[in-house]
TORVONU-13582 format. One line per 5 residues: their letters; for each residue x, y, z of N, C-alpha, C, O. Coordinates in steps of 0.001 Angstrom, whole numbers, padded with zeros to 6 digits, m for minus. Layout:
REM residues N
A) X:Y:Z:X:Y:Z:X:Y:Z:X:Y:Z; ...
This chain:
REM residues 277
MTHLR) m005178:m005986:m019622:m005599:m005423:m018339:m004437:m004856:m017558:m004635:m004030:m016667; m003231:m005283:m017872:m002089:m004863:m017076:m001286:m003752:m017725:m000145:m003503:m017336; m001879:m003066:m018730:m001127:m002017:m019417:m001294:m000701:m018675:m002119:000131:m019051; m000516:m000517:m017631:m000558:000726:m016887:000142:001813:m017678:001048:001545:m018466; m000291:003035:m017456:000292:004165:m018162:001773:004280:m017845:002181:004126:m016694
QGRAA) 002573:004551:m018859:004006:004663:m018668:004326:005966:m017949:003806:007026:m018299; 005188:005874:m016939:005672:007061:m016242:004636:007630:m015302:003550:007075:m015134; 004989:008750:m014692:004088:009431:m013775:003131:010311:m014570:003330:010537:m015764; 002111:010796:m013913:001118:011607:m014600:001738:012903:m015091:002527:013534:m014387; 001375:013293:m016303:001923:014521:m016854:001444:015736:m016094:002166:016727:m015977
ERPDN) 000213:015665:m015571:m000327:016799:m014827:m000771:016316:m013451:m001945:016398:m013092; 000171:015825:m012712:m000138:015293:m011394:m000647:016394:m010470:m000071:017482:m010456; m001720:016149:m009688:m002196:017138:m008728:m001099:017454:m007726:m000676:016575:m006975; m000632:018696:m007703:000488:019066:m006845:m000028:019709:m005582:000207:020893:m005342; m000737:018934:m004764:m001318:019454:m003530:m000507:019094:m002313:m000933:019379:m001194
SALSG) 000646:018476:m002485:001417:018011:m001342:002840:018503:m001419:003473:018472:m002474; 003335:018959:m000278:004729:019361:m000197:005654:018179:m000369:006852:018357:m000587; 005110:016952:m000273:005931:015752:m000378:005845:015114:m001748:006428:014050:m001956; 005135:015724:m002701:005059:015117:m004018:006431:015134:m004664:007231:016039:m004425; 006704:014105:m005502:008033:013950:m006072:008928:013190:m005132:008485:012750:m004071
RTADA) 010201:013024:m005508:011126:012212:m004755:011996:013077:m003860:012424:014160:m004258; 012252:012605:m002670:013166:013260:m001763:014495:012540:m001838:014557:011325:m001650; 015560:013278:m002111:016858:012637:m002331:017387:011975:m001077:017949:010882:m001146; 017217:012620:000074:017787:012085:001310:016746:012116:002407:016502:013157:003018; 016128:010961:002656:015177:010856:003759:015960:010782:005058:016902:010000:005189
VRPGG) 015557:011611:006019:016333:011718:007245:015983:010588:008195:014818:010416:008552; 016969:009825:008603:016800:008835:009652:017196:009452:010984:018034:010353:011024; 016603:008980:012074:017085:009431:013361:018563:009100:013481:018961:007943:013344; 019367:010110:013734:020786:009884:013933:021576:009852:012649:022774:009575:012692; 020966:010125:011493:021757:010102:010279:020913:010257:009045:019701:010451:009141
QGAGE) 021543:010173:007861:020879:010332:006588:020687:008976:005933:021571:008122:006005; 019547:008770:005296:019305:007529:004588:018814:007813:003188:017629:008083:002997; 019693:007759:002203:019333:008101:000836:018310:007110:000291:018469:005896:000424; 017251:007650:m000329:016284:006808:m001007:015353:006046:m000098:014795:005030:m000512; 015168:006490:001107:014278:005795:002043:012904:006443:002005:012774:007637:002275
AIRLE) 011870:005661:001670:010515:006202:001586:009820:006194:002943:009166:007169:003313; 009960:005098:003683:009231:004908:004946:010166:004300:005971:011002:003456:005649; 010015:004741:007214:010744:004110:008309:009889:004096:009567:009344:005124:009967; 009775:002930:010185:009204:002796:011515:010350:002626:012497:011222:001780:012303; 010346:003427:013545:011443:003452:014510:010917:003069:015893:010295:003890:016568
HVTKS) 011164:001820:016320:010803:001341:017667:009323:001579:017973:008973:002118:019023; 008460:001169:017037:007021:001396:017187:006400:000306:018049:006581:m000885:017798; 005664:000736:019070:004929:m000160:019956:003480:000296:020017:003202:001489:020137; 002549:m000667:019933:001128:m000347:019999:000386:m001448:020736:000540:m002628:020420; m000421:m001063:021721:m001220:m002021:022488:m002688:m001622:022438:m003028:m000444:022338
FDDHK) m003548:m002634:022510:m004978:m002428:022673:m005381:m003128:023963:m005304:m004352:024069; m005811:m002341:024938:m006031:m002850:026292:m004726:m003500:026780:m003694:m002831:026834; m004757:m004762:027125:m003551:m005416:027626:m002815:m006212:026556:m001844:m006907:026852; m003280:m006109:025303:m002684:m006892:024225:m001714:m006037:023417:m002120:m005055:022795; m000450:m006403:023424:000566:m005663:022671:000594:m006206:021243:001037:m007330:021006
VLDDV) 000117:m005398:020296:000014:m005816:018898:001326:m005596:018172:001755:m006463:017411; 001977:m004460:018386:003304:m004182:017838:004264:m003957:018998:003961:m003216:019933; 005419:m004602:018928:006356:m004602:020049:007749:m004191:019557:008540:m005031:019128; 008033:m002885:019626:009355:m002365:019282:009727:m002685:017832:010807:m003208:017558; 008812:m002363:016906:009029:m002671:015486:009846:m001564:014820:009488:m000388:014880
TLEVA) 010932:m001955:014194:011742:m001054:013372:011889:m001669:011992:012294:m002824:011862; 011562:m000901:010961:011747:m001358:009587:011801:m000147:008679:011333:000932:009041; 012374:m000327:007500:012420:000740:006518:012102:000184:005139:012326:m000992:004852; 011575:001062:004294:011187:000691:002936:011886:001641:001971:011760:002860:002096; 012624:001087:001005:013366:001890:000045:012444:002457:m001034:011430:001852:m001385
EGKAF) 012814:003625:m001551:012073:004239:m002651:012005:003294:m003854:012997:002668:m004227; 010821:003207:m004446:010657:002475:m005684:010712:000968:m005557:010760:000265:m006567; 010707:000455:m004331:010775:m000983:m004100:009449:m001484:m003538:008607:m000705:m003093; 009286:m002807:m003571:008107:m003446:m002997:008517:m004184:m001732:009365:m005075:m001764; 007905:m003801:m000624:008180:m004400:000678:006940:m005176:001095:005859:m004598:001208
CLLGR) 007081:m006474:001325:005952:m007316:001719:006076:m007687:003187:007094:m008227:003618; 005040:m007395:003944:004997:m007721:005363:004137:m008966:005534:002940:m008960:005246; 004776:m010036:006010:004131:m011338:006111:003814:m011666:007562:004352:m011060:008488; 002938:m012629:007734:002622:m013089:009074:001238:m013695:009127:000413:m013486:008237; 000996:m014449:010183:m000310:m015063:010358:m001344:m014003:010692:m001002:m012876:011049
SGTGK) m002611:m014375:010572:m003690:m013442:010893:m003574:m012988:012344:m003284:m013781:013240; m003808:m011693:012553:m003791:m011149:013902:m002428:m010822:014448:m002285:m010611:015652; m001398:m010772:013581:m000047:m010498:014079:000330:m009023:014008:001447:m008665:014382; m000568:m008155:013538:m000286:m006724:013534:000068:m006149:012173:000509:m005003:012091; m000114:m006915:011101:000262:m006434:009772:m000572:m005222:009353:m000025:m004195:008951
SVTLK) m001889:m005348:009448:m002756:m004235:009048:m002585:m003037:009971:m002687:m001894:009525; m002329:m003281:011237:m002073:m002200:012189:m000830:m001428:011773:m000778:m000207:011919; 000168:m002131:011259:001379:m001469:010770:001042:m000516:009635:001511:000623:009628; 000233:m000963:008669:m000178:m000094:007568:m000897:001147:008083:m000663:002250:007588; m001757:000977:009056:m002524:002109:009581:m001631:003116:010280:m001950:004304:010318
HIIGL) m000517:002660:010834:000454:003599:011403:001162:004389:010306:001428:005581:010461; 001465:003717:009196:002192:004387:008120:001360:005507:007505:001901:006548:007132; 000062:005304:007400:m000787:006326:006800:m001376:007276:007841:m002108:008203:007494; m001062:007051:009100:m001492:007965:010155:m002893:007752:010664:m003446:008629:011327; m003494:006590:010366:m004813:006280:010925:m004704:005863:012383:m005683:005930:013127
MQPDQ) m003520:005434:012790:m003216:005118:014187:m001906:005784:014568:m001049:006025:013719; m001759:006076:015843:m000509:006616:016360:000087:005618:017351:m000643:005004:018128; 001408:005455:017328:002032:004487:018229:001981:004944:019684:001950:006138:019981; 001972:003971:020571:002120:004299:021995:003545:004767:022266:003774:005651:023092; 004482:004174:021574:005885:004567:021645:006469:004470:020244:005961:003720:019409
GHVFV) 007539:005226:019978:008222:005153:018702:007758:006210:017719:006939:007070:018044; 008298:006131:016507:008047:007154:015497:007872:006513:014123:008412:005443:013844; 007100:007197:013269:006896:006790:011887:007334:007943:010987:006876:009074:011150; 008221:007652:010040:008736:008657:009127:008291:008342:007705:008390:007199:007260; 007801:009352:006993:007503:009257:005571:008346:010311:004869:008144:011508:005070
RGKDI) 009295:009864:004040:010238:010758:003374:010953:011670:004367:011162:012854:004100; 011322:011110:005502:012065:011871:006487:011219:012737:007398:011745:013325:008342; 009920:012833:007142:009033:013641:007988:008416:012749:009050:007778:011746:008729; 008602:013110:010313:008005:012362:011418:006515:012687:011470:006122:013796:011832; 005685:011697:011099:004240:011942:011049:003551:011589:012357:002333:011727:012477
TALSG) 004323:011134:013335:003733:010611:014565:002839:011632:015255:001770:011288:015759; 003277:012882:015278:002521:013903:015999:001710:014799:015072:001144:015795:015522; 001642:014461:013780:000926:015310:012835:m000583:015078:012910:m001043:013994:013266; m001328:016102:012573:m002782:015991:012489:m003287:017047:011523:m002531:017915:011085; m004558:016968:011198:m005176:017994:010381:m004525:018165:009029:m004229:017188:008340
RDLSD) m004300:019425:008650:m003774:019763:007319:m002406:019133:007089:m002138:018639:005994; m001535:019140:008096:m000190:018605:007920:m000231:017108:007597:000479:016646:006704; m001057:016356:008319:m001175:014923:008053:m001834:014676:006705:m001450:013751:005989; m002816:015489:006353:m003479:015353:005071:m002496:015552:003923:m002565:014846:002916; m001582:016511:004068:m000577:016745:003031:000288:015512:002804:000609:015180:001662
VRRSM) 000669:014829:003887:001483:013619:003754:000666:012518:003089:001176:011804:002225; m000580:012378:003480:m001421:011310:002930:m001644:011464:001441:m001885:010469:000757; m001574:012677:000912:m001791:012878:m000518:m000688:012253:m001350:m000860:012066:m002555; 000441:011927:m000735:001511:011251:m001475:001373:009733:m001390:002222:009000:m001896; 000286:009256:m000739:000098:007827:m000539:m001295:007399:m000996:m002266:008144:m000863
GFLFQ) m001370:006195:m001534:m002650:005564:m001820:m002818:004354:m000922:m001833:003787:m000448; m004067:003954:m000684:m004349:002836:000214:m005380:001937:m000444:m006505:002360:m000712; m004992:000688:m000704:m005940:m000310:m001200:m006343:m001192:m000035:m005545:m001986:000463; m007601:m001044:000399:m008096:m001793:001538:m008350:m003248:001151:m008520:m003573:m000024; m008371:m004114:002162:m008549:m005544:001921:m009835:m005837:001177:m009853:m006684:000283
NAALF) m010915:m005151:001530:m012217:m005409:000895:m012554:m004360:m000157:m013705:m004247:m000577; m011552:m003593:m000585:m011666:m002514:m001583:m012338:m001268:m001015:m011996:m000156:m001416; m013294:m001430:m000081:m013926:m000302:000627:m014500:000737:m000332:m014343:001939:m000116; m015161:000277:m001382:m015825:001206:m002293:m017085:001769:m001645:m017718:001112:m000818; m017439:002992:m002030:m018694:003587:m001570:m019833:002964:m002372:m019887:003120:m003592
DSISV) m020735:002265:m001703:m021796:001532:m002400:m022853:002430:m003017:m023598:001992:m003894; m022934:003693:m002569:m024026:004569:m003011:m023688:005374:m004253:m024539:006105:m004760; m022455:005257:m004758:m022078:005980:m005970:m021462:005004:m006959:m021046:003909:m006581; m021403:005394:m008210:m020927:004503:m009264:m019450:004187:m009099:m018733:004837:m008338; m019019:003175:m009830:m017612:002792:m009818:m016744:003967:m010263:m015722:004262:m009645
GENVA) m017158:004630:m011334:m016397:005766:m011826:m016314:006893:m010823:m015264:007519:m010674; m017417:007161:m010127:m017402:008231:m009132:m016591:007848:m007899:m016074:008720:m007201; m016478:006548:m007629:m015561:006112:m006575:m014123:006509:m006917:m013386:007005:m006065; m013741:006286:m008167:m012387:006637:m008593:m012212:008153:m008637:m011138:008676:m008336; m013280:008849:m009016:m013220:010306:m009110:m013205:010980:m007741:m012811:012141:m007629
FPLRR) m013627:010268:m006704:m013794:010887:m005378:m012547:011624:m004894:m012657:012792:m004519; m011354:010994:m004884:m010182:011740:m004408:m009817:012913:m005304:m009252:013899:m004831; m010133:012821:m006592:m009861:013939:m007495:m010775:015114:m007190:m010343:016267:m007234; m012034:014831:m006883:m012970:015904:m006536:m012595:016540:m005193:m012809:017732:m004976; m012038:015732:m004309:m011717:016242:m002975:m010410:017029:m002955:m010282:017997:m002205
HTDWP) m009439:016622:m003772:m008098:017179:m003627:m007618:018006:m004813:m006480:018475:m004809; m008466:018197:m005835:m008078:019059:m006949:m009200:020056:m007220:m010320:019911:m006732; m008867:021066:m008009:m009897:022009:m008457:m010147:021846:m009948:m010542:022791:m010631; m009911:020623:m010450:m010099:020346:m011863:m011572:020459:m012253:m012450:020230:m011421; m011848:020805:m013499:m013238:020799:m013970:m013761:019368:m014045:m012996:018405:m014110
DSKIR) m015088:019261:m014035:m015711:017944:m014021:m015273:017089:m015210:m015061:015886:m015062; m015138:017697:m016377:m014765:016930:m017566:m013394:016286:m017404:m013202:015142:m017816; m012440:016998:m016813:m011099:016441:m016625:m011096:015353:m015560:m010388:014354:m015688; m011889:015549:m014508:m011989:014526:m013464:m012556:013238:m014037:m012032:012156:m013772; m013621:013345:m014820:m014220:012156:m015417:m013257:011473:m016388:m013158:010247:m016410
ETARA) m012559:012261:m017180:m011596:011701:m018121:m010493:010946:m017395:m010098:009858:m017814; m009992:011530:m016298:m008929:010883:m015528:m009434:009611:m014866:m008744:008592:m014867; m010641:009666:m014299:m011204:008478:m013659:m011397:007350:m014668:m011127:006188:m014361; m011861:007686:m015862:m012021:006656:m016905:m010666:006072:m017301:m010553:004870:m017540; m009646:006917:m017370:m008310:006434:m017721:m007783:005484:m016653:m007169:004466:m016972
KLAEV) m008023:005814:m015388:m007566:004946:m014300:m008286:003597:m014342:m007671:002555:m014116; m009569:003619:m014626:m010306:002364:m014749:m009797:001550:m015935:m009713:000325:m015853; m009460:002213:m017027:m008930:001508:m018191:m007610:000819:m017855:m007331:m000269:m018358; m006801:001448:m017008:m005507:000877:m016635:m005654:m000454:m015904:m004754:m001294:m015944; m006785:m000642:m015240:m007000:m001896:m014511:m008038:m002785:m015207:m008563:m003722:m014605
GLEDE) m008328:m002488:m016467:m009215:m003336:m017247:m010686:m003142:m016989:m011480:m004048:m017243; m011079:m001971:m016484:m012487:m001720:m016168:m013029:m000510:m016926:m013871:000227:m016413; m012540:m000312:m018150:m012925:000879:m018903:m014420:000946:m019204:m014948:002030:m019450; m015106:m000187:m019188:m016539:m000206:m019507:m017431:m000214:m018268:m018648:m000365:m018382; m016841:m000055:m017097:m017617:m000216:m015863:m017876:001106:m015137:m018334:001088:m013995
YDKMP) m017598:002236:m015758:m017673:003530:m015069:m019038:003752:m014415:m019115:004189:m013266; m020102:003455:m015138:m021450:003785:m014650:m022096:002676:m013828:m023213:002845:m013340; m021416:001550:m013666:m021976:000485:m012838:m021854:000821:m011358:m021019:001632:m010957; m022694:000189:m010558:m022597:000333:m009109:m021680:m000760:m008563:m021595:m001836:m009155; m021002:m000512:m007460:m020088:m001518:m006915:m020721:m002882:m006695:m020054:m003903:m006858
AELSG) m021988:m002915:m006328:m022652:m004193:m006076:m022762:m005054:m007332:m022986:m006260:m007238; m022607:m004444:m008498:m022694:m005183:m009754:m021369:m005830:m010142:m021315:m006571:m011123; m020304:m005567:m009396:m018980:m006079:m009733:m018662:m007344:m008948:m019140:m007539:m007831; m017851:m008192:m009551:m017314:m009351:m008838:m016266:m008899:m007830:m015861:m007736:m007823; m015831:m009825:m006980:m014826:m009477:m005980:m013532:m008986:m006596:m012939:m008017:m006123
GMRKR) m013091:m009660:m007662:m011868:m009245:m008324:m011998:m007891:m008987:m011055:m007100:m008972; m013160:m007613:m009573:m013382:m006318:m010205:m013434:m005210:m009160:m012934:m004110:m009397; m014028:m005489:m008017:m014060:m004494:m006937:m012639:m004178:m006472:m012308:m003023:m006205; m011803:m005216:m006379:m010428:m004993:m005964:m009696:m004109:m006972:m008945:m003210:m006593; m009923:m004375:m008264:m009277:m003566:m009300:m009806:m002126:m009270:m009046:m001179:m009473
AGLAR) m011096:m001968:m009020:m011649:m000613:m008909:m011046:000113:m007709:m010761:001309:m007774; m010853:m000628:m006609:m010207:m000031:m005443:m008790:000401:m005744:m008328:001429:m005249; m008094:m000386:m006560:m006733:m000023:m006954:m006742:001231:m007822:m005895:002109:m007659; m007703:001314:m008746:m007812:002513:m009580:m008042:003747:m008725:m007442:004793:m008972; m008909:003636:m007719:m009151:004779:m006835:m007905:005129:m006022:m007590:006305:m005840
AMALD) m007198:004105:m005533:m005991:004354:m004747:m004926:005073:m005566:m004112:005813:m005012; m004924:004858:m006893:m003917:005465:m007762:m004418:006727:m008455:m003727:007266:m009320; m005598:007205:m008096:m006200:008335:m008808:m005314:009575:m008788:m005244:010294:m009786; m004647:009835:m007695:m003801:011017:m007568:m002340:010723:m007884:m001461:011524:m007566; m002077:009577:m008508:m000709:009164:m008840:000220:009248:m007638:001248:009921:m007709
PDILL) m000116:008582:m006537:000741:008654:m005351:002073:007959:m005585:002166:007012:m006365; 003091:008436:m004906:004413:007807:m004993:004485:006534:m004159:005305:005657:m004432; 003628:006429:m003141:003638:005296:m002218:002245:004669:m002215:001242:005372:m002089; 002190:003350:m002354:000917:002633:m002311:000972:001585:m001217:001864:000737:m001202; 000009:001647:m000295:m000131:000675:000778:m001261:m000274:000409:m002349:000166:000036
VDEPS) m001007:m001574:000511:m001969:m002576:000037:m002186:m003612:001132:m001237:m004231:001614; m003440:m003792:001515:m003779:m004730:002584:m004410:m005985:001982:m005535:m005937:001484; m003691:m007105:002026:m004162:m008409:001564:m004767:m008343:000158:m005975:m008523:000000; m003940:m008086:m000867:m004488:m007897:m002216:m005180:m009124:m002792:m006057:m008984:m003644; m004808:m010333:m002347:m005401:m011541:m002928:m006486:m012158:m002061:m007023:m013212:m002401
AGLDP) m006815:m011518:m000950:m007798:m012097:m000030:m009144:m012292:m000715:m009703:m011355:m001285; m009663:m013520:m000654:m010974:m013826:m001186:m011049:m013977:m002692:m012140:m014111:m003246; m009895:m013956:m003369:m009891:m014034:m004827:m009459:m015416:m005298:m008704:m016107:m004613; m009939:m015812:m006467:m009466:m017054:m007068:m008023:m016862:m007531:m007584:m015725:m007703; m007274:m017951:m007737:m005851:m017821:m008071:m005561:m017006:m009323:m004568:m016280:m009363
ITADE) m006411:m017111:m010354:m006163:m016372:m011590:m006336:m014874:m011359:m005503:m014075:m011786; m007417:m014499:m010685:m007648:m013088:m010398:m006573:m012544:m009466:m006116:m011413:m009635; m006169:m013343:m008485:m005100:m012918:m007580:m003815:m012641:m008349:m003119:m011666:m008068; m003500:m013495:m009315:m002306:m013276:m010138:m002427:m011991:m010950:m001437:m011284:m011142; m003623:m011687:m011423:m003825:m010449:m012186:m003583:m009227:m011306:m002948:m008266:m011742
IDQLL) m004082:m009254:m010075:m003852:m008142:m009153:m002362:m008018:m008852:m001821:m006912:m008837; m001702:m009136:m008614:m000261:m009116:m008358:000490:m008448:m009503:001388:m007636:m009277; 000117:m008794:m010737:000824:m008235:m011890:000595:m006737:m012013:001503:m006003:m012402; m000606:m006274:m011686:m000871:m004842:m011682:000061:m004131:m010703:000586:m003059:m011004; 000260:m004731:m009537:001142:m004135:m008543:002595:m004144:m009026:003318:m003165:m008838
VDLKK) 003013:m005227:m009636:004374:m005290:m010178:004570:m004214:m011246:005621:m003575:m011291; 003577:m004009:m012099:003678:m002978:m013127:003806:m001586:m012506:004570:m000755:m012995; 003060:m001332:m011431:003177:m000046:m010740:004587:000150:m010192:005153:001238:m010295; 005144:m000897:m009615:006513:m000809:m009092:007494:m000491:m010211:008398:000325:m010029; 007326:m001123:m011360:008218:m000871:m012493:008177:000589:m012924:009155:001108:m013461
HGTTL) 007053:001249:m012691:006901:002644:m013078:007233:003601:m011935:006942:004794:m012024; 007839:003091:m010863:008391:003965:m009826:007623:004064:m008535:008047:004784:m007631; 006495:003362:m008405:005712:003434:m007171:006343:002567:m006087:006719:001423:m006340; 006459:003113:m004884:006896:002346:m003722:005698:001587:m003166:004638:002173:m002947; 005860:000283:m002938:004758:m000555:m002460:005055:m001092:m001069:006167:m001538:m000786
VVVTH) 004056:m001045:m000210:004089:m001772:001059:002864:m002676:001040:001729:m002202:001079; 003105:m003977:000980:002026:m004956:000788:001964:m005877:001993:002941:m006548:002325; 000817:m005904:002640:000567:m006834:003728:m000102:m008070:003151:m001095:m007966:002432; 000444:m009244:003466:m000138:m010467:002913:000298:m011675:003729:001338:m011644:004387; m000503:m012746:003686:m000028:m014035:004170:m000006:m015037:003006:000049:m016251:003204
NIPSA) m000053:m014484:001788:000018:m015283:000571:001471:m015309:000104:001950:m014330:m000468; 002175:m016412:000337:003600:m016489:000033:003882:m016445:m001468:004796:m015727:m001873; 003143:m017178:m002322:003389:m017035:m003760:003246:m015591:m004240:004033:m015130:m005067; 002247:m014879:m003726:002063:m013478:m004087:003260:m012639:m003628:003758:m011802:m004380; 003712:m012862:m002411:004852:m012107:m001888:006117:m012368:m002703:006905:m011455:m002947
RHIGD) 006303:m013608:m003118:007476:m013936:m003948:007419:m013183:m005279:008448:m012742:m005792; 006226:m013041:m005829:006053:m012372:m007115:006270:m010866:m006997:006912:m010258:m007854; 005739:m010271:m005943:005735:m008816:m005818:006995:m008277:m005138:007563:m007278:m005578; 007423:m008935:m004076:008333:m008308:m003120:009798:m008302:m003504:010339:m009316:m003946; 010445:m007146:m003332:011904:m007066:m003378:012491:m007475:m002033:013552:m008096:m001965
ELAVL) 011781:m007116:m000960:012187:m007498:000382:010953:m007922:001158:009878:m007340:001012; 011124:m008947:001988:010038:m009481:002795:010427:m009403:004259:011606:m009487:004604; 009434:m009242:005116:009665:m009299:006556:008542:m010119:007181:007391:m010032:006755; 008879:m010906:008183:007905:m011750:008867:007621:m011151:010241:008528:m010960:011051; 006351:m010860:010485:005911:m010311:011760:005270:m011426:012570:004366:m012109:012087
HDGRV) 005737:m011613:013805:005210:m012678:014656:005183:m012182:016094:006185:m011690:016614; 004019:m012318:016731:003847:m011836:018106:004276:m010386:018249:004879:m009997:019250; 003954:m009581:017222:004221:m008153:017286:005642:m007733:016984:005960:m006547:017070; 006513:m008676:016632:007913:m008356:016361:008312:m008834:014967:007808:m009844:014477; 009223:m008095:014337:009810:m008546:013081:010893:m009561:013422:011928:m009208:013986
IERGT) 010650:m010825:013077:011589:m011880:013453:012567:m012219:012338:013583:m012870:012584; 012270:m011782:011103:013188:m012057:009994:012841:m011123:008855:011671:m010807:008637; 013869:m010674:008117:013625:m009877:006928:014734:m010123:005918:015858:m010460:006289; 014411:m009953:004634:015370:m010167:003569:014633:m010516:002286:013413:m010374:002206; 015369:m010972:001291:014733:m011440:000065:014032:m012769:000336:014249:m013398:001372
AEELD) 013190:m013185:m000606:012522:m014480:m000447:013547:m015597:m000320:013372:m016516:000481; 014601:m015522:m001098:015635:m016556:m001045:016314:m016583:000320:016620:m017655:000842; 016549:m015418:000893:017173:m015357:002216:016247:m015912:003290:016700:m016600:004204; 014948:m015618:003186:014013:m016162:004166:013860:m017669:004018:013625:m018370:005002; 013992:m018169:002794:013950:m019620:002589:015067:m020321:003369:014911:m021471:003780
RSDDK) 016187:m019631:003570:017341:m020218:004249:017415:m019815:005717:018444:m020020:006361; 016338:m019245:006253:016342:m018767:007628:016631:m019885:008626:016278:m021043:008403; 017276:m019519:009724:017495:m020461:010815:016245:m020643:011668:016168:m021563:012482; 015268:m019761:011475:014034:m019823:012267:013081:m020829:011636:012690:m020680:010478; 012710:m021846:012393:011853:m022906:011871:010506:m022374:011426:009987:m022791:010391
MVRMF) 009930:m021453:012196:008623:m020912:011846:008683:m020140:010530:007762:m020227:009717; 009759:m019388:010318:009915:m018648:009073:010009:m019606:007894:009366:m019381:006869; 010791:m020661:008017:010934:m021621:006931:009601:m022294:006620:009261:m022477:005451; 008841:m022664:007652:007529:m023279:007437:006594:m022301:006736:005850:m022685:005834; 006632:m021054:007145:005775:m020043:006545:006123:m019864:005075:005229:m019767:004234
MRSEG) 007415:m019820:004757:007838:m019607:003377:007517:m020806:002486:007424:m020656:001267; 007348:m021969:003059:006980:m023144:002261:005482:m023195:001970:005033:m024014:001168; 004725:m022344:002604:003280:m022336:002403:002947:m021961:000968:003567:m021071:000387; 001981:m022634:000414:001516:m022308:m000939:000088:m021788:m000915:m000578:m021737:m001949; m000382:m021401:000266:m001737:m020883:000360:m001916:m019636:m000473:m000986:m018841:m000609
SG) m003085:m019455:m001026:m003353:m018322:m001911:m004099:m017206:m001220:m004632:m016319:m001886; m004151:m017227:000111:m004777:m016131:000823:m006214:m016377:001161:m006861:m015523:001766
């Protein structure tokens, strides 16, 4: 189930000016080689509740960045800023050096084509088959013939162990299978960046480990990952760098080993958690 295709797609849909790697992602005030994503002093409030409070972080190309924290601390809101579903009240979000904060319409769509998004509940369309869920972004963003779209969608499902499920409806799948189908759809256009919201939520430990391994395999093949989770074993498995978000602020970041040695008591307690999400 974890045999992902080696390398990038031979005929990747080239609908984005950001497809491929950018050698030098521009940081405010300087150059940052190999930087895929950067949040610069991002603040976001809903009514009187400040969800993100002056958050600055960066994610390196080809690495896995895990954003940790308790429920309701702003992790998913951070992901929505990165993909442009939300705009900050203050601050800026950069993807490959492009400030997406003020983008909309075609310009924002072009940036999004370089990113995939795996939602917490997979967010499959219940009215179409599993295969057509995976084919959906291909039909929307390419002019490929139907035969090639179907072939690609079947290949993506095979990569996540669902090669026999193309014609099934989402309601016929287990939770773990729905998550894998969501991953296949998120990777349909071979994005360079994959955003993942709580990949192990609601899954048994074995299935959660399978999803984790799929993500690790994607990273090995060059995909940049931003994973939101409160599952510490999963974060240890996936993440090259971890950051802990608490009360809207990043209070600690580093490798798992560095966070284990944190001076912050809350961070150490969080890292000792063995909860599976």
